[in-house]
TIVOMAR-203823 format. One record per residue (C-alpha): residue in three letters; residue number from 1; x, y, z. Coordinates in steps of 0.001 Angstrom, whole numbers. Example, Ala and Ser with C-alpha at 12.3 -4.5 7.8 and 13.67 -1.06 7.14 Angstrom:
2
[ala; 1; [12300; -4500; 7800]]
[ser; 2; [13670; -1060; 7140]]
This chain:
544
[unk; 1; [34681; -73726; -149171]]
[unk; 2; [34542; -70310; -150110]]
[unk; 3; [38056; -68800; -149863]]
[unk; 4; [38170; -65076; -149387]]
[unk; 5; [41370; -62712; -149924]]
[unk; 6; [41734; -60266; -147111]]
[unk; 7; [43851; -56935; -147769]]
[unk; 8; [46401; -56707; -145329]]
[unk; 9; [49539; -54455; -144728]]
[unk; 10; [53221; -55577; -143490]]
[unk; 11; [54421; -55705; -139731]]
[unk; 12; [58197; -54748; -139536]]
[unk; 13; [58890; -57259; -136533]]
[unk; 14; [58265; -60629; -137885]]
[unk; 15; [61844; -61563; -138139]]
[unk; 16; [61801; -65421; -136313]]
[unk; 17; [64513; -65688; -133719]]
[unk; 18; [66020; -69090; -132331]]
[unk; 19; [62989; -70759; -132397]]
[unk; 20; [60348; -68989; -134255]]
[unk; 21; [58382; -65919; -133974]]
[unk; 22; [57892; -64720; -130326]]
[unk; 23; [56094; -61644; -128909]]
[unk; 24; [53726; -60735; -126589]]
[unk; 25; [50118; -61681; -126906]]
[unk; 26; [48739; -58346; -127477]]
[unk; 27; [51150; -58182; -130679]]
[unk; 28; [49956; -61257; -132178]]
[unk; 29; [46206; -60340; -131419]]
[unk; 30; [46767; -57157; -133960]]
[unk; 31; [44559; -57070; -136833]]
[unk; 32; [46241; -59467; -139388]]
[unk; 33; [49241; -60207; -137531]]
[unk; 34; [49229; -63804; -137043]]
[unk; 35; [47419; -64309; -140150]]
[unk; 36; [50521; -62343; -142076]]
[unk; 37; [53044; -64559; -140356]]
[unk; 38; [51238; -67987; -141439]]
[unk; 39; [50526; -66829; -144906]]
[unk; 40; [54275; -65746; -145148]]
[unk; 41; [55333; -69202; -144140]]
[unk; 42; [52864; -70901; -146891]]
[unk; 43; [53793; -68171; -149709]]
[unk; 44; [57565; -69173; -149138]]
[unk; 45; [56973; -73188; -149339]]
[unk; 46; [56192; -74947; -152410]]
[unk; 47; [54271; -78322; -153217]]
[unk; 48; [51955; -78783; -150028]]
[unk; 49; [48895; -78866; -152108]]
[unk; 50; [46589; -81824; -150758]]
[unk; 51; [49451; -82558; -148001]]
[unk; 52; [49467; -82635; -144458]]
[unk; 53; [50215; -80308; -142058]]
[unk; 54; [50496; -81009; -138118]]
[unk; 55; [49189; -78290; -135780]]
[unk; 56; [49220; -77840; -131927]]
[unk; 57; [50678; -76145; -129132]]
[unk; 58; [51263; -75787; -125487]]
[unk; 59; [47985; -74656; -124233]]
[unk; 60; [49249; -71188; -123239]]
[unk; 61; [46537; -68136; -123451]]
[unk; 62; [45663; -67613; -127244]]
[unk; 63; [46702; -71016; -128252]]
[unk; 64; [43019; -72198; -129069]]
[unk; 65; [42236; -68972; -130881]]
[unk; 66; [45378; -69082; -132847]]
[unk; 67; [44688; -72568; -134097]]
[unk; 68; [41176; -71622; -135507]]
[unk; 69; [42765; -68793; -137650]]
[unk; 70; [45591; -71220; -138911]]
[unk; 71; [42926; -73885; -139518]]
[unk; 72; [41055; -71321; -141898]]
[unk; 73; [44170; -70205; -143516]]
[unk; 74; [45729; -73574; -143953]]
[unk; 75; [42435; -74760; -145454]]
[unk; 76; [42443; -71574; -148157]]
[unk; 77; [45710; -72336; -149298]]
[unk; 78; [45358; -75875; -150091]]
[unk; 79; [46269; -78357; -147252]]
[unk; 80; [44628; -81848; -147668]]
[unk; 81; [44789; -82887; -144147]]
[unk; 82; [45308; -81151; -140732]]
[unk; 83; [46442; -83575; -137659]]
[unk; 84; [45571; -81384; -134681]]
[unk; 85; [46141; -82453; -130971]]
[unk; 86; [42771; -82888; -128837]]
[unk; 87; [42202; -79425; -127177]]
[unk; 88; [44739; -77709; -129648]]
[unk; 89; [47474; -79571; -127239]]
[unk; 90; [50928; -80990; -128472]]
[unk; 91; [54289; -81006; -127126]]
[unk; 92; [56948; -79713; -129203]]
[unk; 93; [58726; -83330; -129369]]
[unk; 94; [55256; -85054; -129630]]
[unk; 95; [54482; -82760; -132707]]
[unk; 96; [58109; -83796; -134127]]
[unk; 97; [57084; -87473; -133824]]
[unk; 98; [53690; -86919; -135562]]
[unk; 99; [55353; -85100; -138388]]
[unk; 100; [57671; -87880; -139231]]
[unk; 101; [55473; -90697; -138234]]
[unk; 102; [52451; -89733; -140339]]
[unk; 103; [55100; -88328; -142966]]
[unk; 104; [53419; -84811; -142824]]
[unk; 105; [54680; -82141; -145017]]
[unk; 106; [55579; -80309; -141987]]
[unk; 107; [53784; -78496; -138798]]
[unk; 108; [53080; -75343; -137137]]
[unk; 109; [53731; -75387; -133516]]
[unk; 110; [52413; -72686; -131134]]
[unk; 111; [54527; -71915; -128141]]
[unk; 112; [56682; -69407; -126518]]
[unk; 113; [58606; -72659; -124712]]
[unk; 114; [59751; -71717; -121452]]
[unk; 115; [58555; -68004; -121357]]
[unk; 116; [55464; -67032; -119132]]
[unk; 117; [51929; -67334; -120448]]
[unk; 118; [48611; -65254; -120175]]
[unk; 119; [46900; -62177; -121797]]
[unk; 120; [49970; -59854; -120714]]
[unk; 121; [52706; -62443; -121406]]
[unk; 122; [54175; -64499; -124307]]
[unk; 123; [53051; -66284; -127524]]
[unk; 124; [54925; -67844; -130402]]
[unk; 125; [54906; -69922; -133600]]
[unk; 126; [57317; -71788; -135586]]
[unk; 127; [57218; -74088; -138589]]
[unk; 128; [58948; -77511; -138556]]
[unk; 129; [59787; -78927; -142002]]
[unk; 130; [59351; -82554; -142921]]
[unk; 131; [62011; -84234; -141073]]
[unk; 132; [60318; -82948; -137933]]
[unk; 133; [62747; -80470; -136975]]
[unk; 134; [62514; -76539; -137019]]
[unk; 135; [62995; -74776; -140298]]
[unk; 136; [66554; -73987; -141385]]
[unk; 137; [67518; -70389; -141371]]
[unk; 138; [67147; -70280; -145155]]
[unk; 139; [63552; -70985; -144616]]
[unk; 140; [62835; -68510; -141731]]
[unk; 141; [64637; -65990; -143548]]
[unk; 142; [62209; -66201; -146263]]
[unk; 143; [59362; -66138; -144239]]
[unk; 144; [60509; -62998; -142893]]
[unk; 145; [61497; -61556; -146269]]
[unk; 146; [58034; -62304; -147599]]
[unk; 147; [56239; -60895; -144569]]
[unk; 148; [57830; -57333; -145111]]
[unk; 149; [55932; -57402; -148633]]
[unk; 150; [52721; -59227; -148079]]
[unk; 151; [49531; -57480; -148884]]
[unk; 152; [46992; -60229; -148623]]
[unk; 153; [46172; -63454; -146934]]
[unk; 154; [43591; -66413; -147735]]
[unk; 155; [41061; -67680; -145450]]
[unk; 156; [37509; -69461; -145334]]
[unk; 157; [34745; -68397; -143587]]
[unk; 158; [33394; -70983; -141442]]
[unk; 159; [32236; -71690; -137911]]
[unk; 160; [35160; -72831; -135439]]
[unk; 161; [36216; -76297; -135518]]
[unk; 162; [35498; -78767; -132589]]
[unk; 163; [39075; -79521; -131216]]
[unk; 164; [37892; -81251; -128089]]
[unk; 165; [36310; -84638; -129693]]
[unk; 166; [38821; -86936; -131306]]
[unk; 167; [37960; -88238; -134653]]
[unk; 168; [37706; -86915; -138288]]
[unk; 169; [35963; -83965; -139692]]
[unk; 170; [35728; -82635; -143135]]
[unk; 171; [35319; -78995; -144827]]
[unk; 172; [35037; -79624; -148585]]
[unk; 173; [38076; -81455; -149307]]
[unk; 174; [39700; -80564; -146185]]
[unk; 175; [40208; -83560; -143641]]
[unk; 176; [40522; -82481; -140048]]
[unk; 177; [41929; -85425; -137757]]
[unk; 178; [41748; -84555; -133967]]
[unk; 179; [43843; -87272; -132347]]
[unk; 180; [45054; -88008; -128894]]
[unk; 181; [48092; -85753; -128213]]
[unk; 182; [50129; -88434; -125860]]
[unk; 183; [49411; -92063; -127683]]
[unk; 184; [51783; -91711; -130460]]
[unk; 185; [54676; -90194; -128056]]
[unk; 186; [53886; -92822; -125416]]
[unk; 187; [54548; -95432; -127961]]
[unk; 188; [57791; -94404; -129363]]
[unk; 189; [58705; -93978; -125803]]
[unk; 190; [58070; -97617; -125169]]
[unk; 191; [59991; -98363; -128052]]
[unk; 192; [63313; -96845; -126716]]
[unk; 193; [63450; -97624; -122966]]
[unk; 194; [63213; -100858; -120988]]
[unk; 195; [59505; -100428; -119766]]
[unk; 196; [59344; -103761; -117731]]
[unk; 197; [62811; -102900; -116047]]
[unk; 198; [61118; -99408; -114606]]
[unk; 199; [58089; -100562; -113645]]
[unk; 200; [60032; -103458; -111375]]
[unk; 201; [62101; -100552; -110116]]
[unk; 202; [58946; -98417; -109143]]
[unk; 203; [56863; -101074; -107771]]
[unk; 204; [59624; -102535; -105887]]
[unk; 205; [60475; -98864; -104020]]
[unk; 206; [63814; -99102; -105536]]
[unk; 207; [63055; -95850; -107624]]
[unk; 208; [60751; -93011; -106018]]
[unk; 209; [60070; -89943; -108229]]
[unk; 210; [58806; -86569; -108405]]
[unk; 211; [58010; -84780; -111525]]
[unk; 212; [57017; -81489; -112005]]
[unk; 213; [55025; -80480; -114886]]
[unk; 214; [54731; -76825; -113842]]
[unk; 215; [51009; -76526; -115129]]
[unk; 216; [52600; -76919; -118614]]
[unk; 217; [52099; -79235; -121592]]
[unk; 218; [53735; -82448; -119994]]
[unk; 219; [51169; -82953; -117431]]
[unk; 220; [49126; -85470; -119483]]
[unk; 221; [52318; -87068; -120739]]
[unk; 222; [53878; -87825; -117533]]
[unk; 223; [50588; -89268; -116014]]
[unk; 224; [50136; -91428; -118817]]
[unk; 225; [53586; -92671; -119075]]
[unk; 226; [54914; -92370; -115558]]
[unk; 227; [51676; -93102; -113506]]
[unk; 228; [49556; -95101; -115754]]
[unk; 229; [52178; -97092; -117845]]
[unk; 230; [55073; -97281; -115378]]
[unk; 231; [53149; -97604; -111992]]
[unk; 232; [54270; -94686; -110162]]
[unk; 233; [51935; -93111; -107466]]
[unk; 234; [49775; -90538; -108937]]
[unk; 235; [51427; -87755; -106184]]
[unk; 236; [54329; -88382; -108367]]
[unk; 237; [53448; -85645; -111002]]
[unk; 238; [52759; -82574; -109489]]
[unk; 239; [51344; -79303; -111297]]
[unk; 240; [50108; -81701; -113865]]
[unk; 241; [46977; -79619; -115188]]
[unk; 242; [48136; -77525; -118220]]
[unk; 243; [46888; -73949; -117742]]
[unk; 244; [46680; -71031; -119932]]
[unk; 245; [48686; -68826; -117683]]
[unk; 246; [50912; -72003; -115951]]
[unk; 247; [49277; -71066; -112816]]
[unk; 248; [51040; -67754; -112961]]
[unk; 249; [54188; -69112; -112813]]
[unk; 250; [57402; -68997; -115202]]
[unk; 251; [57473; -72708; -116982]]
[unk; 252; [61206; -72800; -116905]]
[unk; 253; [62608; -75678; -115587]]
[unk; 254; [65645; -74615; -113661]]
[unk; 255; [66206; -74108; -109677]]
[unk; 256; [64879; -70740; -109496]]
[unk; 257; [61581; -71285; -111275]]
[unk; 258; [61168; -75112; -110096]]
[unk; 259; [61539; -74008; -106620]]
[unk; 260; [58723; -76448; -105525]]
[unk; 261; [60616; -79347; -106806]]
[unk; 262; [63735; -78043; -105722]]
[unk; 263; [62817; -77608; -101728]]
[unk; 264; [61721; -81259; -101880]]
[unk; 265; [64880; -82634; -103610]]
[unk; 266; [67159; -80789; -101503]]
[unk; 267; [65226; -81874; -98143]]
[unk; 268; [65564; -84772; -95730]]
[unk; 269; [62527; -86514; -97598]]
[unk; 270; [63661; -86040; -101286]]
[unk; 271; [62727; -88934; -103292]]
[unk; 272; [65299; -90746; -105411]]
[unk; 273; [64919; -88804; -108597]]
[unk; 274; [63337; -85445; -109456]]
[unk; 275; [62747; -83692; -112867]]
[unk; 276; [60831; -80778; -114390]]
[unk; 277; [59769; -79948; -117950]]
[unk; 278; [58941; -76567; -119459]]
[unk; 279; [56186; -74658; -121335]]
[unk; 280; [56195; -76784; -124441]]
[unk; 281; [57857; -80313; -123171]]
[unk; 282; [61043; -79932; -124737]]
[unk; 283; [63326; -78672; -122088]]
[unk; 284; [64137; -80776; -118926]]
[unk; 285; [65851; -80175; -115303]]
[unk; 286; [67456; -83300; -113386]]
[unk; 287; [67800; -83751; -110060]]
[unk; 288; [68572; -86448; -107421]]
[unk; 289; [68308; -86588; -103499]]
[unk; 290; [70200; -83514; -102592]]
[unk; 291; [71882; -82799; -106057]]
[unk; 292; [71285; -80848; -109029]]
[unk; 293; [72702; -82321; -112494]]
[unk; 294; [73936; -79332; -114788]]
[unk; 295; [72361; -79784; -118312]]
[unk; 296; [75888; -80121; -119672]]
[unk; 297; [77179; -82899; -117142]]
[unk; 298; [73453; -84461; -117735]]
[unk; 299; [74436; -84690; -121718]]
[unk; 300; [77871; -85839; -121060]]
[unk; 301; [76600; -88637; -118676]]
[unk; 302; [73773; -89674; -121125]]
[unk; 303; [76368; -90191; -123684]]
[unk; 304; [78800; -92175; -121531]]
[unk; 305; [75906; -94605; -120655]]
[unk; 306; [73751; -94741; -123577]]
[unk; 307; [74838; -98237; -124254]]
[unk; 308; [72727; -99293; -121210]]
[unk; 309; [69528; -98145; -123024]]
[unk; 310; [67735; -100518; -125333]]
[unk; 311; [67476; -97976; -128439]]
[unk; 312; [71369; -97022; -128187]]
[unk; 313; [72684; -100537; -127266]]
[unk; 314; [74875; -100636; -130403]]
[unk; 315; [76711; -97329; -129359]]
[unk; 316; [76237; -93716; -130827]]
[unk; 317; [77502; -92565; -134396]]
[unk; 318; [78354; -89336; -132570]]
[unk; 319; [77178; -86581; -130271]]
[unk; 320; [76971; -82759; -130918]]
[unk; 321; [76704; -79840; -128478]]
[unk; 322; [75555; -76247; -128750]]
[unk; 323; [78874; -73813; -128744]]
[unk; 324; [78037; -72316; -125196]]
[unk; 325; [77522; -75846; -123701]]
[unk; 326; [80457; -77211; -121484]]
[unk; 327; [83054; -79562; -123065]]
[unk; 328; [82386; -82246; -120669]]
[unk; 329; [80680; -84355; -123527]]
[unk; 330; [83897; -83864; -125902]]
[unk; 331; [85573; -85657; -123185]]
[unk; 332; [83409; -88452; -123597]]
[unk; 333; [83438; -88539; -127125]]
[unk; 334; [87069; -88507; -127039]]
[unk; 335; [87411; -91561; -124973]]
[unk; 336; [84720; -93511; -126775]]
[unk; 337; [86463; -92506; -130177]]
[unk; 338; [83100; -91091; -131775]]
[unk; 339; [82974; -87875; -133427]]
[unk; 340; [81703; -84951; -131280]]
[unk; 341; [80334; -81607; -133335]]
[unk; 342; [80210; -77980; -131945]]
[unk; 343; [76996; -76251; -133403]]
[unk; 344; [75484; -72566; -132846]]
[unk; 345; [72573; -72530; -130440]]
[unk; 346; [69152; -73618; -131883]]
[unk; 347; [68041; -77288; -132166]]
[unk; 348; [67813; -76777; -135971]]
[unk; 349; [71570; -76922; -136312]]
[unk; 350; [71484; -80554; -135042]]
[unk; 351; [68812; -81474; -137631]]
[unk; 352; [71486; -81935; -140626]]
[unk; 353; [73898; -83919; -138546]]
[unk; 354; [71006; -86340; -137274]]
[unk; 355; [69545; -86895; -140776]]
[unk; 356; [73010; -87569; -142100]]
[unk; 357; [73321; -90305; -139354]]
[unk; 358; [76487; -88499; -138153]]
[unk; 359; [75198; -88433; -134350]]
[unk; 360; [72906; -90134; -132357]]
[unk; 361; [72689; -87906; -129305]]
[unk; 362; [72823; -84103; -129043]]
[unk; 363; [72162; -81462; -126543]]
[unk; 364; [72500; -77808; -124957]]
[unk; 365; [73302; -76071; -121892]]
[unk; 366; [69783; -74599; -121840]]
[unk; 367; [68271; -77772; -120198]]
[unk; 368; [67777; -79247; -123618]]
[unk; 369; [68744; -82874; -124612]]
[unk; 370; [67668; -84996; -127630]]
[unk; 371; [68418; -87924; -129810]]
[unk; 372; [67701; -89275; -133468]]
[unk; 373; [64112; -90460; -132387]]
[unk; 374; [62790; -86838; -133146]]
[unk; 375; [64245; -83723; -134593]]
[unk; 376; [63491; -81645; -131250]]
[unk; 377; [64810; -81685; -127748]]
[unk; 378; [62670; -83765; -125556]]
[unk; 379; [62298; -83393; -121857]]
[unk; 380; [60253; -86570; -121053]]
[unk; 381; [62533; -88568; -122999]]
[unk; 382; [65451; -87065; -121056]]
[unk; 383; [63551; -88014; -117880]]
[unk; 384; [62938; -91453; -118687]]
[unk; 385; [66683; -92194; -119937]]
[unk; 386; [67732; -91026; -116513]]
[unk; 387; [65343; -93109; -114764]]
[unk; 388; [66299; -96290; -117305]]
[unk; 389; [69852; -95523; -116287]]
[unk; 390; [69028; -95504; -112527]]
[unk; 391; [67349; -98761; -112839]]
[unk; 392; [70042; -100518; -114780]]
[unk; 393; [73205; -99310; -112858]]
[unk; 394; [71449; -99610; -109145]]
[unk; 395; [72936; -96316; -108132]]
[unk; 396; [71497; -93147; -107036]]
[unk; 397; [72096; -89985; -109180]]
[unk; 398; [74513; -88357; -106823]]
[unk; 399; [76797; -91598; -107376]]
[unk; 400; [76335; -91537; -110991]]
[unk; 401; [77373; -88236; -111395]]
[unk; 402; [80682; -88453; -109000]]
[unk; 403; [81537; -91629; -110463]]
[unk; 404; [81345; -89639; -114112]]
[unk; 405; [83636; -86843; -112638]]
[unk; 406; [86335; -89251; -111350]]
[unk; 407; [86461; -90962; -114754]]
[unk; 408; [86327; -88154; -116855]]
[unk; 409; [87021; -84847; -114838]]
[unk; 410; [84429; -82038; -113906]]
[unk; 411; [83923; -79224; -116318]]
[unk; 412; [82728; -76441; -113310]]
[unk; 413; [80060; -74415; -115301]]
[unk; 414; [77548; -71714; -114716]]
[unk; 415; [75375; -69509; -117146]]
[unk; 416; [74589; -65974; -115759]]
[unk; 417; [71553; -64119; -117647]]
[unk; 418; [70968; -60611; -117769]]
[unk; 419; [67241; -60337; -118885]]
[unk; 420; [65501; -57636; -120644]]
[unk; 421; [68591; -55515; -121601]]
[unk; 422; [67733; -52408; -123351]]
[unk; 423; [68499; -53414; -126832]]
[unk; 424; [70801; -50377; -127355]]
[unk; 425; [72888; -51074; -124477]]
[unk; 426; [72925; -54634; -125671]]
[unk; 427; [74373; -54222; -128784]]
[unk; 428; [76950; -51496; -127677]]
[unk; 429; [78006; -54324; -125178]]
[unk; 430; [78589; -56900; -128070]]
[unk; 431; [80315; -54230; -129935]]
[unk; 432; [82483; -53481; -127155]]
[unk; 433; [83647; -57081; -126933]]
[unk; 434; [84246; -57234; -130655]]
[unk; 435; [86546; -54428; -130534]]
[unk; 436; [88757; -56395; -127802]]
[unk; 437; [89084; -59834; -129538]]
[unk; 438; [91918; -59008; -131827]]
[unk; 439; [94062; -58173; -128621]]
[unk; 440; [93296; -60576; -126100]]
[unk; 441; [95065; -63725; -127369]]
[unk; 442; [98291; -63896; -125337]]
[unk; 443; [96849; -61759; -122441]]
[unk; 444; [97515; -62888; -118672]]
[unk; 445; [95104; -62275; -116294]]
[unk; 446; [96130; -64126; -112961]]
[unk; 447; [96308; -67774; -113849]]
[unk; 448; [94524; -67428; -116692]]
[unk; 449; [96310; -66974; -120165]]
[unk; 450; [93967; -66019; -123305]]
[unk; 451; [94748; -68632; -125872]]
[unk; 452; [91854; -67397; -128459]]
[unk; 453; [89103; -64620; -128777]]
[unk; 454; [86764; -64725; -131749]]
[unk; 455; [83116; -64637; -132788]]
[unk; 456; [81893; -68140; -133189]]
[unk; 457; [81402; -69060; -137140]]
[unk; 458; [79708; -72390; -137758]]
[unk; 459; [80153; -74047; -141463]]
[unk; 460; [77314; -77031; -141718]]
[unk; 461; [79494; -80277; -142750]]
[unk; 462; [76316; -81773; -144390]]
[unk; 463; [75275; -78969; -146505]]
[unk; 464; [78082; -76224; -146355]]
[unk; 465; [75957; -73472; -145121]]
[unk; 466; [77727; -70806; -143135]]
[unk; 467; [76120; -69089; -139965]]
[unk; 468; [77894; -66167; -138676]]
[unk; 469; [77965; -64184; -135488]]
[unk; 470; [76860; -66900; -133069]]
[unk; 471; [78639; -65692; -129888]]
[unk; 472; [81728; -64209; -128602]]
[unk; 473; [84375; -66791; -127076]]
[unk; 474; [87543; -66345; -125059]]
[unk; 475; [89266; -69531; -124388]]
[unk; 476; [92243; -70011; -122099]]
[unk; 477; [95445; -72167; -122180]]
[unk; 478; [94052; -74338; -119325]]
[unk; 479; [91025; -75074; -121036]]
[unk; 480; [88501; -72722; -119276]]
[unk; 481; [86163; -70773; -121372]]
[unk; 482; [83810; -67603; -121162]]
[unk; 483; [81372; -67172; -123729]]
[unk; 484; [79018; -64260; -124208]]
[unk; 485; [75675; -64459; -126384]]
[unk; 486; [72396; -62521; -126831]]
[unk; 487; [69588; -64817; -126768]]
[unk; 488; [66987; -64774; -129305]]
[unk; 489; [64162; -66444; -127247]]
[unk; 490; [62642; -63614; -125281]]
[unk; 491; [60325; -60969; -126309]]
[unk; 492; [61265; -57748; -124439]]
[unk; 493; [64778; -56031; -124898]]
[unk; 494; [67747; -58418; -125118]]
[unk; 495; [68788; -61083; -122537]]
[unk; 496; [72862; -61715; -122294]]
[unk; 497; [73987; -64904; -121482]]
[unk; 498; [77408; -65505; -119921]]
[unk; 499; [78637; -69174; -120097]]
[unk; 500; [81779; -69798; -117782]]
[unk; 501; [83540; -72788; -117348]]
[unk; 502; [86738; -74392; -116004]]
[unk; 503; [88017; -78081; -116363]]
[unk; 504; [89023; -79709; -113043]]
[unk; 505; [90451; -83174; -113176]]
[unk; 506; [91466; -83581; -109541]]
[unk; 507; [88673; -85504; -107866]]
[unk; 508; [89396; -84004; -104317]]
[unk; 509; [88387; -80542; -105895]]
[unk; 510; [85434; -81838; -107754]]
[unk; 511; [82623; -80876; -105194]]
[unk; 512; [83314; -77041; -105240]]
[unk; 513; [80370; -74933; -105468]]
[unk; 514; [80591; -73529; -108976]]
[unk; 515; [80372; -69923; -108134]]
[unk; 516; [83027; -70271; -105715]]
[unk; 517; [85261; -72058; -108166]]
[unk; 518; [84225; -69580; -111116]]
[unk; 519; [84832; -66535; -109163]]
[unk; 520; [87946; -65007; -110976]]
[unk; 521; [86236; -65933; -114006]]
[unk; 522; [83203; -64320; -113107]]
[unk; 523; [85231; -61044; -112585]]
[unk; 524; [87125; -61596; -115753]]
[unk; 525; [83326; -61701; -117564]]
[unk; 526; [82518; -58263; -116055]]
[unk; 527; [85802; -56970; -116818]]
[unk; 528; [85455; -57967; -120451]]
[unk; 529; [81796; -56867; -121014]]
[unk; 530; [81040; -54557; -118331]]
[unk; 531; [77583; -55611; -117911]]
[unk; 532; [77183; -54295; -114610]]
[unk; 533; [78652; -51137; -115251]]
[unk; 534; [76283; -50323; -118236]]
[unk; 535; [73126; -51408; -116972]]
[unk; 536; [73628; -50471; -113392]]
[unk; 537; [72805; -53942; -111958]]
[unk; 538; [74490; -55446; -109272]]
[unk; 539; [73748; -59005; -110230]]
[unk; 540; [72488; -61459; -113181]]
[unk; 541; [68591; -62046; -113002]]
[unk; 542; [69236; -66238; -113139]]
[unk; 543; [72232; -68148; -112337]]
[unk; 544; [72061; -71664; -113528]]
């Protein structure tokens, strides 16, 4: 192997967000841009000489080209083995599992998650550490700091590697292992769920299902597990072929973007169960016939019923949710007498709690749930959890949800997203909110009296690290909340997310439409932040 050192110059914009570095494809295609960031990661890490690196992505445009670049840089920097998904494909949860199963040093996952793909759309890269989870903030800060002073990167000059044939290849002392991206993950799912019960329920027609892979990474995983292993009809998985541009669609599993699935699930010929996953396979949307399950409710229902799943039959050590996620799971934890942790948005914050055994189950309102089986959220795992739950309880989705509300009460919840807000406007809006915080407590707004108003600051209960400025919260004496947060997952401008919730204990009032039930709080949110006034918009881009 002939190692070459290439002179480069820093790019000022390589600060990773919530889940790695995400930019437009054309930004990543700039000379040395991807190379700089990968070299900055390796320069910030220690002790990987001769060790294993996992590599794969969601198959979006630029995925294959990026993998070839990374192979050469990893080889030049002294890794001993690369484990790469066939075709350069690995779902994010599958990559986490492979890092853990084969005790790899870490992994590079190429994805912009639920963002669109294509030559003019988005690309992303993030580093996962040896526990299989996203790099913690101290590491991502080190990557960024190194990227600001980098002046060269190392690579080797070789022909591109064959990514499509399973097996081992060698370049000097480097072993490259191309693996089936699905097999290890499917084996893990078999160890968690009751596959014989699921096969019986599907073959008997008790469960009919529709899974929308959105032309993203979970297509091959869903085909193997749902169709080949569990016996669902082939037509149960739609949009199963991963495409570089996701078929021109936005691979975000919500009612707005998974509209093909939504139309069927709210029609007269809806199957028992419907679900979708996103670009890299870590998010999930759960639906039943005529019902959409909010991610916050899904997490709470999973927690309340986890003992019915073989892998969690002994109960949960604890649960955790991101701060903007509704308080529904808190009520389950209180009822079961287990701890409930509130963390900032970003799966890396769950990692320490999972590693320390403080929690078994965790989730976010942004369509992500997971457990201690990997260190990422996991879309298909959540789908199998719900299928196992339906098969075990012998109830349709709607009955499970309504029964949960009757027992624990309903946290009526919604999220309003204002996308691509000009960054100066977004920053000014947040500063306007900050200025109001000291004087809001005690103020009355109709039936709502402000109990507290603050900016969320998180102290990690395991390592003591502190994460500040994680979202602005306004809480009311009746348990309602409004949360404002700028998202770190977009690539253009800023996305303002407004999260609104109100607790409804009265079963006769639990079937209200969320936008109607929360109308007064939605007006209050605008009064506080003035997003419509400041942007000239009359409505959010997405309501979930």
